[in-house]
Every structure is written in C-alpha cells, then in structure tokens.
N, C-alpha and C positions, 0 to 999 in steps of 0.2 A: 652860610654854615658849611663846614667841611664835611660833606656826606661820606666820603671815603674813610675819613678818620673815625666818624661815628660808627659806620658799619664794620670797622676793623675790630671793634670790641667783641671779645669772645662771648660775653653774656648776651649781647644783642644778636649775634649770629646764631647762637644756640636756640633762642626762642623763635626766631624767624624760620629757621630750618625745620623746627619741630612742627610748626603750623603748616608749612608749605608741603610737607610730605604727602605724596600722591595727589597733589592739587595742581591744576593748570595755573601757572604763574603769569602775572602781569606786572610790568615795571613802568611806573609813571616817571617821565623825565621832565626836567625843567625846560629843556629846549623845546621850542614850538615850531610848527610848520609855517610856511609862508602865510597861510590864512589865519594864523594865530592859534590853531588847534594844538593841544599838547600831544607829545609823542607818547604812545602807549605800546610798549613792546610785548608781543604775545608769542612770537616765533623766533627761532634762531636756526638758520640754514634750512628753512622750510619745515621745521619740526616744532611741536609745542614747547614752550619754554618751561623747563622744570629746574628746580633747585633742590638738591638732596644733600649738599655738603657745604662746608665753609669755602672750600675751593671753588664750587660753582658760584656762590654768592659774590666772592671777590673777583672772580673771572669776569662776570657780567658788569660789575661796577667799573672795572678797568677797560674791558672791551668796548663798552659804550660810553666811555668817559666824555667824548665829544658831545653826547646828548644829555649829559648831566643826570644820570639816574638818581631818583630821590625816594620813591615810595614803592614798597613791595606789597602786592596783593596776591591772594590765593583764592581759587574758585570755591564756591560753596560746596561743590561736588568733589568727591574723592574718586579717583579713577583706578581701574584695574591696570591699565597701561597707557602711556603717553609717548609713544615712539614715532607716530606718524600724525599728519594733520587730521586725518579722518578719525583717529582715536579721540581727539579733543572734542570733535563735533558729534561723536556717537553717544548721545545722551540716553539711549535706550538700553544698550547691552553692556556699556563700558563703565557705568557708574555703580559703585558698590555701596556708597554711603553718602550722606549729605548733612550739612550743619544747619538746622533750623535757626533762623535769626530774625529778631525784631529790630528794625532800623529806626532809631529815635532821632529824628531830624530836628535840630535845635540851634542855639547859638551859645558861644562860650560864656557870654555874660549871663545866660539863663541856667547856668550849670546846677544851681541848687534845685530849681524846679525840674530840671531834666532828671535829677536823681529821684524826685518824688514820682515821676512817671515810671522810672525804672523799678522803683519799689512796688508799684501796683502790679507790674508784669511778673516780677519775681515772686511776689506773694501769691499771685494766682497760680503760678507754676507749682509752688510749694503745696498749695491746696490740692493740686492734682497729683501730688506725690513725687514731683520732680524738683530737686533742690541741689543735691550733691553733684549733679552733672551740669549745673548751670554756671556760666561765667559771663562777665561783662567786659567790654573793651571801650575805653574812651578813645575815639579815633580822630577827633578834631573839634568840630563844632557840636557834635552830639555823640551818641554812643550806640553800640550794638549789644544786644543781649542774645547770647548763644546757648543752645543746648548741645552738649558734646555729641558728635555724631555716633559715638560708640555707646551712648546711653540706650540705644535701640538694639535689640537682639537680632541675630541673623534670621530668626524665624519671622520677625516683623518685616525685615527687608525683603525676604522671600515672598511675602504676601502683598506688600505695598511697595511700589516703585519709589526709590529715594526722592525723586522730584515730587511725586504726589504726596509723599509723607511729609516732607518739609513744608510744602505749600499749605496743606490742610491744617497742620498743627499751628503754624503762624496765624493763619486766617481765623481758626477757631478761637484762639486766645484773644485776638484783636476784637472779635465780636463780643467777647465777655467783658473786656476792660474799656471799651470805647467810651462809655458814659463817664467813667471815672476820669479818664484823660481829658474829656471835654470840661468837666468840673474844675480840674486843676488848672487848665488853661484860663478859664474864666476867672477863677479866684486870684491867680497871679498875673493876670493881664498879659499873657504870652500866647504864642501860636506854635506850640510844639506838635509835631506830627509823628505818629507811629505808623510805619508802613510795612507792608508785606512785599518784599523785593525778591521773592524766591523764584525768579525766572531761571531758565536753564543755564544762562551764561553769567550769572551773578558772581562777582568777586568781592572779597572783604579784605580790609587792611590787616596785614600780619602783625602780631604782637611785637612791640618795640620798633616797628617801622616808623620812620618820620612821616609826618603829615605832608601832603603834596605841596601845600603853600605855607602853612604855619610852622614855626619852629617849635614843635611839640612832638613828643613821642606817643605812640599808640600803646597805652598801658592796659594790662588786663588786671582785673580784680574779682574777688569772690562776692557773692551776695551779702555775706556777713560784714563786708567792708563798705557797704553803700553809705552808711551813716557817718563814717569817718573820712570818706573821700574828700580830697581837696585838690583844686586845680594845680597846686604846686607839685603834685605828683607827676605832672606831664612834662616837667623840665627835661630836655634831652641830655643835659649835663649830669643829672642825677635822678633819673626816672624811678618812681616808686612803683614797681611792677611785681605782680604775684605770679610766679611760675606754676602755681597750683591750678591754673586754668586747664591743665592737661588731665586733671583728675575727673573720674566719672564712675558710675556704677552701671554696668551692663544690664539692660532690661528695665532700668528705673523709669524710662519714659515709654515703655511698651503700651501700658494701659491708655495713656493719653493719645498715643498714635492711633490706636484702634478707634477710640472715641471720636477723635477729630476727623479721621477719614470717613467714618460712618456718617457724620453730619455734613462735612464740607465736600467730600468727594475728591476727584482727581484734579490735578493742575489744569486750568482752562487753557485751551489753545489760544495763543495771543492774537492770531489773525481772525477776522470775521469767519464764522462757521460757513462751510460750503453748503449749498443747497443739495438736499438729497432728492431722489426721485419722489414725486408725490405718491404716497401710498393710499390705498383705499382704507376705509374704516377697518379696525382690527378684526371685528367679528366677520366681516366679509372676507378679509384676507385669510383668516384661519379656515373659513368654510371652503375657500378655493383650494387651500393646501391640503386639507384633510379629506375632502370629498371629490374634488374635480381633478386635483393633481395636474394643473397646467404646466407646461414646460417653461417655467421661469427659473431663475438662477437658484433659488432656494430649493426647488424640487430636485436638484441634482446633488444636494448634500447627502452624505451617507453616515450611518452609524459605524464607528470603528471599534471592533471588539478588543483591539490591543492598541489603544491610543498612546502616542509618545508622551514623554515628560513635557510639561508646559514651560518649565523654567528655561530661561536663556535661549529661546528659540531664535535662530537667525532667519529672518524672512526676506532678506535682501536678495536681489537678483532675479527672482522668479515668483510671479504672483501666485503660482500654484501653491507655494509654501503657505501663503496667507489663508487660502481656502482650506488646506489640510489642517492648519492650526485651528481654524474655527471649528472644523469637524471634531478635532481632538478636545477642544473645550467642552463641546456638547456631550461628547462621549464620556469624558471624566465626570461630568455632572450626572449623567445617567447612571454611571457605576458607583456613585456616592463618594467619589474621591475628592470632590470640591462641593461647596454649598452653592445654592442658587445665587446668593449675594456675591460670592467669589467669581462665579461664571459671568454674572452680569458686569461686575467691575472690570474683569479682563476684557470683555467685548467692548465696553465703553472706552477703556484705556487705549486699546489697539486701534479702535475706530478713530479716536480724536487726536491721539498723540503719535503712535507708532507708524501707522500706515501713511499719514501725510509726510512723514520724514523719509520714507523708503524711496528707492531709486526706480520705481515703476514709472511708465509714461503716465501723464496726467489722466488720460481717459481710463486707463486700467485702475489707477488709484481710486477714481471716483466710483467705478463699478464695484470695486472691492469694499469700499466704505459703505456704499449703498447696501451691499449684501450683509455686512455686519449689522447695519442699522435695521434692516428688515428682519433678520434673525432675532435681534434683541426684542423687537415688538412681538414676534411670534412666541418666543419662550416666556415672555412676560405674561402672555395670555394663557398659555398651556400650563406653565408653572411647575407641575410635578414631573419628576424624572421619568415616570412611566409613560406619561403623555408625550413628553419630548421624544422618548424612545419610539413610541408608536408612530409619531410623525415622521421621524427619520427612516424607520423601516418601511413606511408606506411608499418611500421613493425607490425602494428596491433593496437588494442584498447589500451588506456592508462593503464599503470600498469599491463601488462600481467603477468600471472603466469610463463611465459617463463623465467622471470628474475631469478627465482630459478634455472632453468636448466643451465643458463649461469654461475652462481656462482659455481654450482656443476661441471660444465665443467672446469672452471678455477682451482678448487681445485684438479681435477683429471688430469690436464695437457692436456685436450682435445683442448682447445682454445689457 
C-alpha cells in the first residue's frame, strides 16, 4: 500500500493532527532491525517526536522514507511541553491531562462479539453519567474505548494526578463489568480480553492512521453507532470515520473520577515495592514520638505557619525540598486547607510514584520514602488536625533550623 499517498489526504491529516496535539508521538515503521524488531521512532534530533501540522506529518513521512513509516501513535498523556527529552519522561509535573482507555484485545473475525463487549463498557459508563464524552476506535484486531481527556474538569486534575485518574477509572469499570465479559466469551466461544494498559508510557493509534500490519484504517465512532458498525468501515480507500470523537462535555466524568479513585487509589508502582525500615507497632511508635521524643527523622519535622502551595512543586535536585513538602502537607491539613484523605493520598502518591522518579541518590531516596511512610502511619493513628499539630509542635517551634541537620543526616546515611 502507498502510505505516503494515503497520508497525503487532507481529511486523514486533519484527524491525525487533532489527536496528536500535545501528545508524545510514536511512528511505527515497516522496516525492521537486523534482529527482526520493528523500528519505532520516538525522537528526532534528540527531542521528543511531536506533530502539530500537516507540514510536520509529511516531513516525517518523507524524512524517514527509507524506514517506511506506516502507523502513527499518540501518548495517552497530554503534555505541557515537549521540547527536550526530559520533558517526555517527566510524568509527574509535565502531564496536564490523560485519556482513560479500555483496550479490547480481540480478533477481526470476532468483531460482532467485540462490539457486545464494547456495549457492556459503554452502557456502564452511561450508567455512571458518562456518555457524550465517550468514543470508540477500531484499531486493528480489536478496539479502544476512550473517555475524552477534557471530560474532567481542571478541579479534578488538580486533586488527582492524571496517571492516577486514568488508571483508577479504567480499573474501577473493569471490576464492574468483568463477569459480563466472561459470560459473553463463554456464550460466543471466544477469548476476548479487556485490559487496563494505563501505564505512564502507553500510546494509542491515532484516528485514521493505518494499522501497522493490516491494510485497514483506525476509524473512530460514537456509542450510538455500535449497533450499526460493520468491518467495511475500516477500508483505507473509503473509511467510514466519525470526526465527532472530538466532542465532550467538561466535567461529565468528574463524579466517576472521584468514585473510582476513592475505591482503587493511585497507579501502582510497576516494579516490586522497596522494603521500608521495619517499624515498631503503631501504638509504641506514637508513644515514643509523643512522650519520649527520641531523635529520629520524624522528630525533626516542624509545623509551618505559612505553608507553600502544594500544586506543581518541583522536588528535583535537593532532598530538602521533599522534607519541606511533607511538612507543608501536614501544615495544610492542620489548617483545614485539605482533608485527611487528601493529605493521605498526597503522601502515598509521592512516596510510591514521585520520590522513586527523582534524581536523588538511592540511599537518600530510601530514607525520604521511609520518612513519608513513617509519617503516614503516625497521622493515621493521630487522625485529627489538632493532634497532628500537637505532635509537630512537640518537636519544637515551627520551621526549626534542625531541618538542615536532618537533610545532612540523610545525605550522610545517619538516619
């Protein structure tokens, strides 16, 4: 198939560019490496691959003609900027939205049953009040069911990190529809899987992109078109594609986001969890902190009368920032600016996702994570803002210079 001719069509270009806006692009090429692995382009001249215009799309098609570019993918995450390599890998501070997606892994010959599975997911989303911001894409042997990333308000994204939000929603719905999918598979004698692939680096096929192997177009359609869908829509010579996949209602999925995150929680760290220092029983730990005040790491934390904003804090470069941030979380909770649940979720999120990704030396990372873990246990026992305040003030006046000694102790491996 003449891919350059196909991607020279204006309607194809328009849909691909609309999807790839603010996403980290991947281009799958027909040419393979010596070991048989396909070539997947992610960078150009050391910078993340981005496509913002027709000119960009055709430039890469021609520039890498010798590699035979075929399929365009966009990251599930939408980025604030993608100018340097570090921008693409900054999943903590540089992602402003994300597209929750259910991956329905099937076969083309099972397309009718695949649509039954899709109907189950779409119906459940509608039950949760999410419908007008939902669209589907048939991408090859199966399909993707997406919630438009702008169906979530800024308020939700401010409270729940986009990676946590997308993972928890997809997982929550999967748990609700799993039995129905099992029944459909059994009745139709197929083995269709619905998966949660909301890892930080996930990419999805752009609308109207060609499949990497099959001569079919990735077409988008709306929930109301499920019953009329036919595989003939996938023909690259005349794809039946609905550009209304771009439509959404801001805030439509907010309630589902809060509900899912409350039940599922944050995105799990993919690698095995590191071992924390063995802690004594919580009662004994609290007794030590409140009555004996031994010189442990937590005993050097202070109450901050004027805590900084918690949003978009850059903790890179200096582990002192992480300790100050932890103090500010506790201080915001004491002052009633955030709830206990919000404080707890922040501590868990930074302990399990943010801190492991920072540029501290391994020993310091482990110490800081241990500190967050220990504080989480303590405030879970104390619970009330007044008791947490009493605990912090028992360490001394707010913002003691002792904080500097704690950091130095961490860096030297003392604590």
